[in-house]
Backbone atoms as SQL, in Angstrom:
CREATE TABLE atoms (id INTEGER PRIMARY KEY, chain TEXT, resi INTEGER, resn TEXT, atom TEXT, x REAL, y REAL, z REAL);
INSERT INTO atoms VALUES
  (1, 'A', 1, 'MET', 'N', 0.931, -1.161, -0.009),
  (2, 'A', 1, 'MET', 'CA', 0.012, 0.007, -0.019),
  (3, 'A', 1, 'MET', 'C', 0.938, 1.235, -0.034),
  (4, 'A', 2, 'PHE', 'N', 0.413, 2.203, -0.712),
  (5, 'A', 2, 'PHE', 'CA', 1.156, 3.446, -0.868),
  (6, 'A', 2, 'PHE', 'C', 0.317, 4.644, -0.497),
  (7, 'A', 3, 'CYS', 'N', 0.806, 5.524, 0.415),
  (8, 'A', 3, 'CYS', 'CA', 0.076, 6.566, 0.938),
  (9, 'A', 3, 'CYS', 'C', 0.858, 7.857, 0.660),
  (10, 'A', 4, 'VAL', 'N', 0.245, 8.931, 0.031),
  (11, 'A', 4, 'VAL', 'CA', 0.826, 10.213, -0.163),
  (12, 'A', 4, 'VAL', 'C', 0.254, 11.175, 0.751),
  (13, 'A', 5, 'VAL', 'N', 1.058, 11.867, 1.535),
  (14, 'A', 5, 'VAL', 'CA', 0.507, 12.924, 2.422),
  (15, 'A', 5, 'VAL', 'C', 0.729, 14.212, 1.741),
  (16, 'A', 6, 'LEU', 'N', -0.432, 14.938, 1.622),
  (17, 'A', 6, 'LEU', 'CA', -0.286, 16.355, 1.159),
  (18, 'A', 6, 'LEU', 'C', -0.219, 17.372, 2.270),
  (19, 'A', 7, 'ASP', 'N', 0.480, 18.360, 2.043),
  (20, 'A', 7, 'ASP', 'CA', 0.820, 19.346, 3.001),
  (21, 'A', 7, 'ASP', 'C', 0.541, 20.707, 2.382),
  (22, 'A', 8, 'GLU', 'N', -0.313, 21.571, 2.950),
  (23, 'A', 8, 'GLU', 'CA', -0.612, 22.930, 2.410),
  (24, 'A', 8, 'GLU', 'C', 0.637, 23.789, 2.368),
  (25, 'A', 9, 'PRO', 'N', 0.765, 24.683, 1.506),
  (26, 'A', 9, 'PRO', 'CA', 1.856, 25.607, 1.452),
  (27, 'A', 9, 'PRO', 'C', 1.821, 26.551, 2.796),
  (28, 'A', 10, 'LYS', 'N', 2.998, 26.852, 3.222),
  (29, 'A', 10, 'LYS', 'CA', 3.058, 27.716, 4.393),
  (30, 'A', 10, 'LYS', 'C', 4.193, 28.724, 3.956),
  (31, 'A', 11, 'ILE', 'N', 3.863, 30.051, 4.046),
  (32, 'A', 11, 'ILE', 'CA', 4.844, 31.130, 3.728),
  (33, 'A', 11, 'ILE', 'C', 5.294, 31.777, 5.047),
  (34, 'A', 12, 'ARG', 'N', 6.604, 31.928, 5.232),
  (35, 'A', 12, 'ARG', 'CA', 7.116, 32.667, 6.396),
  (36, 'A', 12, 'ARG', 'C', 6.714, 34.089, 6.276),
  (37, 'A', 13, 'LYS', 'N', 6.182, 34.562, 7.522),
  (38, 'A', 13, 'LYS', 'CA', 5.624, 35.926, 7.544),
  (39, 'A', 13, 'LYS', 'C', 6.326, 36.708, 8.571),
  (40, 'A', 14, 'ASN', 'N', 7.677, 36.499, 8.811),
  (41, 'A', 14, 'ASN', 'CA', 8.383, 37.095, 9.777),
  (42, 'A', 14, 'ASN', 'C', 8.684, 38.556, 9.367),
  (43, 'A', 15, 'GLN', 'N', 8.494, 38.928, 8.135),
  (44, 'A', 15, 'GLN', 'CA', 8.615, 40.363, 7.713),
  (45, 'A', 15, 'GLN', 'C', 7.394, 41.095, 7.873),
  (46, 'A', 16, 'GLY', 'N', 6.287, 40.423, 8.356),
  (47, 'A', 16, 'GLY', 'CA', 5.016, 41.095, 8.483),
  (48, 'A', 16, 'GLY', 'C', 4.069, 40.657, 7.387),
  (49, 'A', 17, 'ASP', 'N', 2.830, 41.007, 7.604),
  (50, 'A', 17, 'ASP', 'CA', 1.775, 40.749, 6.549),
  (51, 'A', 17, 'ASP', 'C', 0.641, 41.776, 6.597),
  (52, 'A', 18, 'PRO', 'N', 0.650, 42.898, 5.870),
  (53, 'A', 18, 'PRO', 'CA', 1.457, 43.005, 4.797),
  (54, 'A', 18, 'PRO', 'C', 2.915, 43.511, 4.985),
  (55, 'A', 19, 'VAL', 'N', 3.725, 43.208, 4.106),
  (56, 'A', 19, 'VAL', 'CA', 5.220, 43.821, 4.108),
  (57, 'A', 19, 'VAL', 'C', 4.999, 45.200, 3.494),
  (58, 'A', 20, 'LYS', 'N', 5.308, 46.213, 4.236),
  (59, 'A', 20, 'LYS', 'CA', 5.206, 47.636, 3.820),
  (60, 'A', 20, 'LYS', 'C', 6.614, 48.185, 3.420),
  (61, 'A', 21, 'ARG', 'N', 6.633, 48.834, 2.267),
  (62, 'A', 21, 'ARG', 'CA', 7.869, 49.437, 1.860),
  (63, 'A', 21, 'ARG', 'C', 7.712, 50.958, 1.442),
  (64, 'A', 22, 'ILE', 'N', 8.742, 51.670, 1.857),
  (65, 'A', 22, 'ILE', 'CA', 8.892, 53.027, 1.394),
  (66, 'A', 22, 'ILE', 'C', 10.137, 53.090, 0.563),
  (67, 'A', 23, 'LEU', 'N', 10.073, 53.402, -0.682),
  (68, 'A', 23, 'LEU', 'CA', 11.213, 53.329, -1.591),
  (69, 'A', 23, 'LEU', 'C', 11.527, 54.671, -2.220),
  (70, 'A', 24, 'THR', 'N', 12.716, 54.682, -2.827),
  (71, 'A', 24, 'THR', 'CA', 13.210, 55.797, -3.538),
  (72, 'A', 24, 'THR', 'C', 13.215, 55.560, -5.114),
  (73, 'A', 25, 'GLN', 'N', 12.725, 56.395, -5.881),
  (74, 'A', 25, 'GLN', 'CA', 12.647, 56.349, -7.275),
  (75, 'A', 25, 'GLN', 'C', 14.028, 56.028, -7.830),
  (76, 'A', 26, 'GLY', 'N', 14.075, 55.133, -8.748),
  (77, 'A', 26, 'GLY', 'CA', 15.291, 54.770, -9.407),
  (78, 'A', 26, 'GLY', 'C', 15.991, 53.511, -8.691),
  (79, 'A', 27, 'ASN', 'N', 15.741, 53.302, -7.491),
  (80, 'A', 27, 'ASN', 'CA', 16.470, 52.108, -6.706),
  (81, 'A', 27, 'ASN', 'C', 15.633, 50.804, -7.153),
  (82, 'A', 28, 'ASN', 'N', 16.361, 49.639, -6.832),
  (83, 'A', 28, 'ASN', 'CA', 15.670, 48.457, -6.978),
  (84, 'A', 28, 'ASN', 'C', 14.931, 47.938, -5.797),
  (85, 'A', 29, 'ALA', 'N', 13.905, 47.135, -5.948),
  (86, 'A', 29, 'ALA', 'CA', 13.157, 46.546, -4.787),
  (87, 'A', 29, 'ALA', 'C', 12.970, 45.065, -4.988),
  (88, 'A', 30, 'THR', 'N', 13.298, 44.300, -3.980),
  (89, 'A', 30, 'THR', 'CA', 13.084, 42.800, -4.060),
  (90, 'A', 30, 'THR', 'C', 12.074, 42.393, -3.067),
  (91, 'A', 31, 'PHE', 'N', 11.112, 41.551, -3.519),
  (92, 'A', 31, 'PHE', 'CA', 10.082, 40.975, -2.605),
  (93, 'A', 31, 'PHE', 'C', 10.253, 39.592, -2.619),
  (94, 'A', 32, 'THR', 'N', 10.151, 38.865, -1.364),
  (95, 'A', 32, 'THR', 'CA', 10.445, 37.413, -1.286),
  (96, 'A', 32, 'THR', 'C', 9.103, 36.766, -0.684),
  (97, 'A', 33, 'CYS', 'N', 8.756, 35.694, -1.426),
  (98, 'A', 33, 'CYS', 'CA', 7.638, 34.875, -0.956),
  (99, 'A', 33, 'CYS', 'C', 8.349, 33.562, -0.410),
  (100, 'A', 34, 'ASP', 'N', 8.680, 33.613, 0.804),
  (101, 'A', 34, 'ASP', 'CA', 9.633, 32.592, 1.482),
  (102, 'A', 34, 'ASP', 'C', 8.717, 31.428, 1.944),
  (103, 'A', 35, 'VAL', 'N', 8.565, 30.343, 1.129),
  (104, 'A', 35, 'VAL', 'CA', 7.727, 29.220, 1.374),
  (105, 'A', 35, 'VAL', 'C', 8.466, 28.249, 2.155),
  (106, 'A', 36, 'GLU', 'N', 8.076, 27.994, 3.429),
  (107, 'A', 36, 'GLU', 'CA', 8.803, 27.154, 4.315),
  (108, 'A', 36, 'GLU', 'C', 8.343, 25.626, 4.242),
  (109, 'A', 37, 'SER', 'N', 7.161, 25.485, 3.690),
  (110, 'A', 37, 'SER', 'CA', 6.719, 24.015, 3.657),
  (111, 'A', 37, 'SER', 'C', 5.516, 23.933, 2.521),
  (112, 'A', 38, 'GLY', 'N', 5.262, 22.655, 2.270),
  (113, 'A', 38, 'GLY', 'CA', 4.185, 22.317, 1.372),
  (114, 'A', 38, 'GLY', 'C', 4.553, 21.157, 0.398),
  (115, 'A', 39, 'TYR', 'N', 3.626, 20.265, 0.319),
  (116, 'A', 39, 'TYR', 'CA', 3.955, 19.146, -0.530),
  (117, 'A', 39, 'TYR', 'C', 2.613, 18.629, -1.230),
  (118, 'A', 40, 'PRO', 'N', 2.683, 18.555, -2.547),
  (119, 'A', 40, 'PRO', 'CA', 3.809, 18.760, -3.351),
  (120, 'A', 40, 'PRO', 'C', 4.375, 20.139, -3.375),
  (121, 'A', 41, 'LYS', 'N', 5.417, 20.329, -3.929),
  (122, 'A', 41, 'LYS', 'CA', 6.141, 21.654, -3.949),
  (123, 'A', 41, 'LYS', 'C', 5.177, 22.768, -4.460),
  (124, 'A', 42, 'PRO', 'N', 4.861, 23.811, -3.773),
  (125, 'A', 42, 'PRO', 'CA', 4.075, 24.882, -4.218),
  (126, 'A', 42, 'PRO', 'C', 4.528, 25.661, -5.409),
  (127, 'A', 43, 'GLN', 'N', 3.650, 25.991, -6.250),
  (128, 'A', 43, 'GLN', 'CA', 3.917, 26.988, -7.334),
  (129, 'A', 43, 'GLN', 'C', 3.633, 28.314, -6.779),
  (130, 'A', 44, 'ILE', 'N', 4.518, 29.342, -7.205),
  (131, 'A', 44, 'ILE', 'CA', 4.340, 30.732, -6.601),
  (132, 'A', 44, 'ILE', 'C', 4.134, 31.587, -7.687),
  (133, 'A', 45, 'ALA', 'N', 3.202, 32.575, -7.559),
  (134, 'A', 45, 'ALA', 'CA', 2.773, 33.619, -8.530),
  (135, 'A', 45, 'ALA', 'C', 2.720, 34.900, -7.698),
  (136, 'A', 46, 'PHE', 'N', 3.087, 35.955, -8.397),
  (137, 'A', 46, 'PHE', 'CA', 2.925, 37.412, -7.815),
  (138, 'A', 46, 'PHE', 'C', 1.876, 38.109, -8.572),
  (139, 'A', 47, 'TYR', 'N', 1.139, 38.839, -7.839),
  (140, 'A', 47, 'TYR', 'CA', -0.071, 39.569, -8.424),
  (141, 'A', 47, 'TYR', 'C', -0.130, 40.966, -7.991),
  (142, 'A', 48, 'PHE', 'N', -0.796, 41.780, -8.941),
  (143, 'A', 48, 'PHE', 'CA', -1.184, 43.152, -8.542),
  (144, 'A', 48, 'PHE', 'C', -2.348, 43.096, -7.771),
  (145, 'A', 49, 'GLY', 'N', -2.503, 43.850, -6.673),
  (146, 'A', 49, 'GLY', 'CA', -3.708, 43.949, -5.792),
  (147, 'A', 49, 'GLY', 'C', -3.754, 42.851, -4.825),
  (148, 'A', 50, 'TRP', 'N', -4.739, 43.011, -3.855),
  (149, 'A', 50, 'TRP', 'CA', -4.936, 42.003, -2.791),
  (150, 'A', 50, 'TRP', 'C', -6.242, 41.376, -2.971),
  (151, 'A', 51, 'GLU', 'N', -7.116, 41.800, -3.935),
  (152, 'A', 51, 'GLU', 'CA', -8.497, 41.325, -4.043),
  (153, 'A', 51, 'GLU', 'C', -8.506, 39.949, -4.805),
  (154, 'A', 52, 'ASN', 'N', -9.668, 39.431, -4.868),
  (155, 'A', 52, 'ASN', 'CA', -9.926, 38.174, -5.530),
  (156, 'A', 52, 'ASN', 'C', -9.670, 38.254, -7.049),
  (157, 'A', 53, 'THR', 'N', -9.947, 39.362, -7.701),
  (158, 'A', 53, 'THR', 'CA', -9.745, 39.455, -9.118),
  (159, 'A', 53, 'THR', 'C', -8.328, 40.040, -9.281),
  (160, 'A', 54, 'LEU', 'N', -7.419, 39.072, -9.484),
  (161, 'A', 54, 'LEU', 'CA', -6.046, 39.439, -9.494),
  (162, 'A', 54, 'LEU', 'C', -5.406, 39.369, -10.921),
  (163, 'A', 55, 'LYS', 'N', -4.545, 40.299, -11.159),
  (164, 'A', 55, 'LYS', 'CA', -3.746, 40.268, -12.365),
  (165, 'A', 55, 'LYS', 'C', -2.309, 39.951, -12.051),
  (166, 'A', 56, 'GLU', 'N', -1.881, 38.880, -12.720),
  (167, 'A', 56, 'GLU', 'CA', -0.574, 38.381, -12.394),
  (168, 'A', 56, 'GLU', 'C', 0.530, 39.330, -12.849),
  (169, 'A', 57, 'VAL', 'N', 1.554, 39.470, -12.123),
  (170, 'A', 57, 'VAL', 'CA', 2.773, 40.281, -12.462),
  (171, 'A', 57, 'VAL', 'C', 3.589, 39.395, -13.454),
  (172, 'A', 58, 'ASP', 'N', 3.425, 39.798, -14.699),
  (173, 'A', 58, 'ASP', 'CA', 4.026, 38.983, -15.722),
  (174, 'A', 58, 'ASP', 'C', 5.277, 39.701, -16.310),
  (175, 'A', 59, 'PRO', 'N', 6.481, 39.153, -16.052),
  (176, 'A', 59, 'PRO', 'CA', 7.775, 39.870, -16.560),
  (177, 'A', 59, 'PRO', 'C', 7.726, 40.057, -18.123),
  (178, 'A', 60, 'VAL', 'N', 6.930, 39.147, -18.853),
  (179, 'A', 60, 'VAL', 'CA', 6.878, 39.321, -20.306),
  (180, 'A', 60, 'VAL', 'C', 6.296, 40.648, -20.676),
  (181, 'A', 61, 'HIS', 'N', 5.300, 41.113, -19.880),
  (182, 'A', 61, 'HIS', 'CA', 4.584, 42.492, -20.189),
  (183, 'A', 61, 'HIS', 'C', 5.103, 43.607, -19.396),
  (184, 'A', 62, 'TYR', 'N', 5.944, 43.375, -18.415),
  (185, 'A', 62, 'TYR', 'CA', 6.378, 44.458, -17.573),
  (186, 'A', 62, 'TYR', 'C', 7.917, 44.256, -17.496),
  (187, 'A', 63, 'SER', 'N', 8.697, 44.857, -18.427),
  (188, 'A', 63, 'SER', 'CA', 10.122, 44.627, -18.590),
  (189, 'A', 63, 'SER', 'C', 10.896, 44.928, -17.324),
  (190, 'A', 64, 'ARG', 'N', 10.466, 45.824, -16.411),
  (191, 'A', 64, 'ARG', 'CA', 11.263, 46.172, -15.191),
  (192, 'A', 64, 'ARG', 'C', 11.091, 45.112, -14.102),
  (193, 'A', 65, 'TYR', 'N', 10.059, 44.242, -14.270),
  (194, 'A', 65, 'TYR', 'CA', 9.727, 43.246, -13.303),
  (195, 'A', 65, 'TYR', 'C', 10.406, 41.976, -13.685),
  (196, 'A', 66, 'THR', 'N', 11.108, 41.357, -12.855),
  (197, 'A', 66, 'THR', 'CA', 11.785, 40.025, -13.196),
  (198, 'A', 66, 'THR', 'C', 11.627, 39.000, -11.980),
  (199, 'A', 67, 'ARG', 'N', 11.914, 37.754, -12.229),
  (200, 'A', 67, 'ARG', 'CA', 11.832, 36.763, -11.176),
  (201, 'A', 67, 'ARG', 'C', 13.220, 36.118, -11.155),
  (202, 'A', 68, 'PRO', 'N', 14.167, 36.672, -10.331),
  (203, 'A', 68, 'PRO', 'CA', 15.505, 36.174, -10.289),
  (204, 'A', 68, 'PRO', 'C', 15.486, 34.695, -9.758),
  (205, 'A', 69, 'THR', 'N', 14.588, 34.398, -8.891),
  (206, 'A', 69, 'THR', 'CA', 14.319, 33.071, -8.395),
  (207, 'A', 69, 'THR', 'C', 12.886, 32.801, -8.246),
  (208, 'A', 70, 'GLU', 'N', 12.571, 31.520, -8.120),
  (209, 'A', 70, 'GLU', 'CA', 10.983, 31.190, -8.080),
  (210, 'A', 70, 'GLU', 'C', 10.351, 32.080, -6.920),
  (211, 'A', 71, 'GLU', 'N', 11.090, 32.313, -5.826),
  (212, 'A', 71, 'GLU', 'CA', 10.461, 32.873, -4.663),
  (213, 'A', 71, 'GLU', 'C', 10.653, 34.389, -4.576),
  (214, 'A', 72, 'THR', 'N', 11.361, 34.959, -5.559),
  (215, 'A', 72, 'THR', 'CA', 11.529, 36.516, -5.559),
  (216, 'A', 72, 'THR', 'C', 11.072, 37.210, -6.719),
  (217, 'A', 73, 'TRP', 'N', 10.736, 38.382, -6.518),
  (218, 'A', 73, 'TRP', 'CA', 10.245, 39.221, -7.510),
  (219, 'A', 73, 'TRP', 'C', 11.030, 40.601, -7.426),
  (220, 'A', 74, 'LEU', 'N', 11.632, 41.009, -8.466),
  (221, 'A', 74, 'LEU', 'CA', 12.430, 42.250, -8.438),
  (222, 'A', 74, 'LEU', 'C', 11.810, 43.403, -9.398),
  (223, 'A', 75, 'ILE', 'N', 11.732, 44.523, -8.852),
  (224, 'A', 75, 'ILE', 'CA', 11.438, 45.770, -9.614),
  (225, 'A', 75, 'ILE', 'C', 12.774, 46.481, -9.839),
  (226, 'A', 76, 'THR', 'N', 13.081, 46.609, -11.128),
  (227, 'A', 76, 'THR', 'CA', 14.347, 47.478, -11.486),
  (228, 'A', 76, 'THR', 'C', 13.876, 48.849, -11.754),
  (229, 'A', 77, 'GLY', 'N', 14.577, 49.809, -11.049),
  (230, 'A', 77, 'GLY', 'CA', 14.254, 51.181, -11.220),
  (231, 'A', 77, 'GLY', 'C', 13.040, 51.553, -10.834),
  (232, 'A', 78, 'VAL', 'N', 12.553, 51.503, -9.539),
  (233, 'A', 78, 'VAL', 'CA', 11.306, 51.818, -9.020),
  (234, 'A', 78, 'VAL', 'C', 10.768, 53.177, -9.502),
  (235, 'A', 79, 'GLU', 'N', 9.620, 53.259, -9.970),
  (236, 'A', 79, 'GLU', 'CA', 9.038, 54.487, -10.334),
  (237, 'A', 79, 'GLU', 'C', 7.677, 54.764, -9.433),
  (238, 'A', 80, 'THR', 'N', 7.164, 56.007, -9.572),
  (239, 'A', 80, 'THR', 'CA', 6.151, 56.283, -8.698),
  (240, 'A', 80, 'THR', 'C', 4.887, 55.559, -9.015),
  (241, 'A', 81, 'GLN', 'N', 4.686, 55.125, -10.305),
  (242, 'A', 81, 'GLN', 'CA', 3.480, 54.280, -10.548),
  (243, 'A', 81, 'GLN', 'C', 3.519, 52.944, -9.992),
  (244, 'A', 82, 'ASP', 'N', 4.648, 52.442, -9.375),
  (245, 'A', 82, 'ASP', 'CA', 4.807, 51.178, -8.761),
  (246, 'A', 82, 'ASP', 'C', 4.162, 51.213, -7.455),
  (247, 'A', 83, 'LYS', 'N', 3.752, 52.349, -6.868),
  (248, 'A', 83, 'LYS', 'CA', 3.237, 52.458, -5.554),
  (249, 'A', 83, 'LYS', 'C', 1.816, 51.650, -5.593),
  (250, 'A', 84, 'GLY', 'N', 1.654, 50.824, -4.678),
  (251, 'A', 84, 'GLY', 'CA', 0.401, 50.060, -4.667),
  (252, 'A', 84, 'GLY', 'C', 0.546, 48.708, -3.843),
  (253, 'A', 85, 'ARG', 'N', -0.443, 47.884, -4.029),
  (254, 'A', 85, 'ARG', 'CA', -0.599, 46.619, -3.353),
  (255, 'A', 85, 'ARG', 'C', -0.296, 45.426, -4.294),
  (256, 'A', 86, 'TYR', 'N', 0.440, 44.534, -3.808),
  (257, 'A', 86, 'TYR', 'CA', 0.829, 43.231, -4.504),
  (258, 'A', 86, 'TYR', 'C', 0.679, 42.103, -3.507),
  (259, 'A', 87, 'ARG', 'N', 0.625, 40.909, -4.134),
  (260, 'A', 87, 'ARG', 'CA', 0.517, 39.657, -3.290),
  (261, 'A', 87, 'ARG', 'C', 1.220, 38.461, -3.939),
  (262, 'A', 88, 'CYS', 'N', 1.817, 37.688, -3.260),
  (263, 'A', 88, 'CYS', 'CA', 2.327, 36.445, -3.720),
  (264, 'A', 88, 'CYS', 'C', 1.374, 35.254, -3.154),
  (265, 'A', 89, 'ILE', 'N', 1.182, 34.246, -3.996),
  (266, 'A', 89, 'ILE', 'CA', 0.319, 33.170, -3.610),
  (267, 'A', 89, 'ILE', 'C', 1.094, 31.875, -3.979),
  (268, 'A', 90, 'ALA', 'N', 1.197, 31.082, -2.964),
  (269, 'A', 90, 'ALA', 'CA', 1.783, 29.716, -3.083),
  (270, 'A', 90, 'ALA', 'C', 0.659, 28.728, -3.098),
  (271, 'A', 91, 'THR', 'N', 0.643, 27.790, -4.082),
  (272, 'A', 91, 'THR', 'CA', -0.446, 27.037, -4.360),
  (273, 'A', 91, 'THR', 'C', 0.023, 25.546, -4.649),
  (274, 'A', 92, 'ASN', 'N', -0.673, 24.553, -4.083),
  (275, 'A', 92, 'ASN', 'CA', -0.414, 23.117, -4.387),
  (276, 'A', 92, 'ASN', 'C', -1.718, 22.418, -4.343),
  (277, 'A', 93, 'LYS', 'N', -1.818, 21.098, -4.491),
  (278, 'A', 93, 'LYS', 'CA', -2.975, 20.363, -4.424),
  (279, 'A', 93, 'LYS', 'C', -3.710, 20.373, -3.091),
  (280, 'A', 94, 'ALA', 'N', -3.016, 20.623, -2.043),
  (281, 'A', 94, 'ALA', 'CA', -3.521, 20.773, -0.712),
  (282, 'A', 94, 'ALA', 'C', -4.096, 22.050, -0.344),
  (283, 'A', 95, 'GLY', 'N', -3.731, 23.155, -0.969),
  (284, 'A', 95, 'GLY', 'CA', -4.265, 24.380, -0.643),
  (285, 'A', 95, 'GLY', 'C', -3.385, 25.516, -1.071),
  (286, 'A', 96, 'THR', 'N', -3.592, 26.733, -0.442),
  (287, 'A', 96, 'THR', 'CA', -2.835, 27.864, -0.763),
  (288, 'A', 96, 'THR', 'C', -2.491, 28.714, 0.465),
  (289, 'A', 97, 'ASP', 'N', -1.438, 29.532, 0.259),
  (290, 'A', 97, 'ASP', 'CA', -1.083, 30.557, 1.322),
  (291, 'A', 97, 'ASP', 'C', -0.740, 31.826, 0.561),
  (292, 'A', 98, 'ASP', 'N', -0.759, 32.876, 1.147),
  (293, 'A', 98, 'ASP', 'CA', -0.447, 34.104, 0.614),
  (294, 'A', 98, 'ASP', 'C', 0.302, 35.123, 1.443),
  (295, 'A', 99, 'LEU', 'N', 0.960, 36.028, 0.894),
  (296, 'A', 99, 'LEU', 'CA', 1.600, 37.081, 1.545),
  (297, 'A', 99, 'LEU', 'C', 1.428, 38.462, 0.793),
  (298, 'A', 100, 'ARG', 'N', 0.945, 39.461, 1.527),
  (299, 'A', 100, 'ARG', 'CA', 0.768, 40.691, 0.964),
  (300, 'A', 100, 'ARG', 'C', 1.893, 41.642, 1.057),
  (301, 'A', 101, 'PHE', 'N', 2.131, 42.508, 0.022),
  (302, 'A', 101, 'PHE', 'CA', 3.173, 43.471, -0.030),
  (303, 'A', 101, 'PHE', 'C', 2.485, 44.865, -0.439),
  (304, 'A', 102, 'GLU', 'N', 2.985, 45.881, 0.215),
  (305, 'A', 102, 'GLU', 'CA', 2.422, 47.144, -0.203),
  (306, 'A', 102, 'GLU', 'C', 3.719, 48.260, -0.365),
  (307, 'A', 103, 'ILE', 'N', 3.729, 48.846, -1.499),
  (308, 'A', 103, 'ILE', 'CA', 4.679, 49.972, -1.695),
  (309, 'A', 103, 'ILE', 'C', 3.901, 51.179, -1.296),
  (310, 'A', 104, 'VAL', 'N', 4.155, 51.706, -0.132),
  (311, 'A', 104, 'VAL', 'CA', 3.316, 52.724, 0.561),
  (312, 'A', 104, 'VAL', 'C', 3.703, 54.099, -0.114),
  (313, 'A', 105, 'GLN', 'N', 4.992, 54.369, -0.352),
  (314, 'A', 105, 'GLN', 'CA', 5.404, 55.600, -0.888),
  (315, 'A', 105, 'GLN', 'C', 6.613, 55.305, -1.796),
  (316, 'A', 106, 'VAL', 'N', 6.748, 56.241, -2.862),
  (317, 'A', 106, 'VAL', 'CA', 8.028, 56.246, -3.664),
  (318, 'A', 106, 'VAL', 'C', 8.315, 57.600, -3.670),
  (319, 'A', 107, 'TYR', 'N', 9.542, 57.954, -3.052),
  (320, 'A', 107, 'TYR', 'CA', 10.078, 59.271, -3.121),
  (321, 'A', 107, 'TYR', 'C', 11.005, 59.479, -4.358),
  (322, 'A', 108, 'GLY', 'N', 10.903, 60.774, -4.823),
  (323, 'A', 108, 'GLY', 'CA', 11.771, 61.104, -5.998),
  (324, 'A', 108, 'GLY', 'C', 13.230, 61.104, -5.498),
  (325, 'A', 109, 'LYS', 'N', 14.014, 61.053, -6.479),
  (326, 'A', 109, 'LYS', 'CA', 15.549, 61.116, -6.252),
  (327, 'A', 109, 'LYS', 'C', 15.837, 62.563, -5.684),
  (328, 'A', 110, 'LEU', 'N', 16.815, 62.673, -4.828),
  (329, 'A', 110, 'LEU', 'CA', 17.216, 63.925, -4.350),
  (330, 'A', 110, 'LEU', 'C', 18.246, 64.463, -5.276),
  (331, 'A', 111, 'HIS', 'N', 18.002, 65.697, -5.644),
  (332, 'A', 111, 'HIS', 'CA', 19.020, 66.345, -6.665),
  (333, 'A', 111, 'HIS', 'C', 19.792, 67.373, -5.837),
  (334, 'A', 112, 'VAL', 'N', 21.080, 67.282, -5.827),
  (335, 'A', 112, 'VAL', 'CA', 21.977, 68.189, -5.207),
  (336, 'A', 112, 'VAL', 'C', 22.664, 69.162, -6.194),
  (337, 'A', 113, 'LYS', 'N', 22.460, 70.342, -5.892),
  (338, 'A', 113, 'LYS', 'CA', 23.051, 71.377, -6.871),
  (339, 'A', 113, 'LYS', 'C', 24.481, 71.783, -6.372),
  (340, 'A', 114, 'LEU', 'N', 25.421, 71.466, -7.123),
  (341, 'A', 114, 'LEU', 'CA', 26.830, 71.858, -6.786),
  (342, 'A', 114, 'LEU', 'C', 27.261, 73.130, -7.480),
  (343, 'A', 115, 'ASN', 'N', 27.929, 73.973, -6.725),
  (344, 'A', 115, 'ASN', 'CA', 28.405, 75.292, -7.294),
  (345, 'A', 115, 'ASN', 'C', 29.875, 75.068, -7.836);
């Protein structure tokens, strides 16, 4: 007899939920969806917004957004329009877990005038 035990995904939330960030325009920002458990291995996706009708953050359509690893999402050259709410969702056959992110503010670069 063979028995498979399914385990719901569990995301570490030691950075808070939601993870709130205040960023500076032009800098890079990395968000991590740190999945600590789940069987079978959970699939991870990042989304715009926190609501049920979610739009996936797709690097094909958003060139400044990349996925350096399965669990991380990188915004290169943060801009003011990046301000907002995002969410990662880890999913497998046993269930889902999620972690919310919010870019609360994006400050402009400081310009120093030299004489």
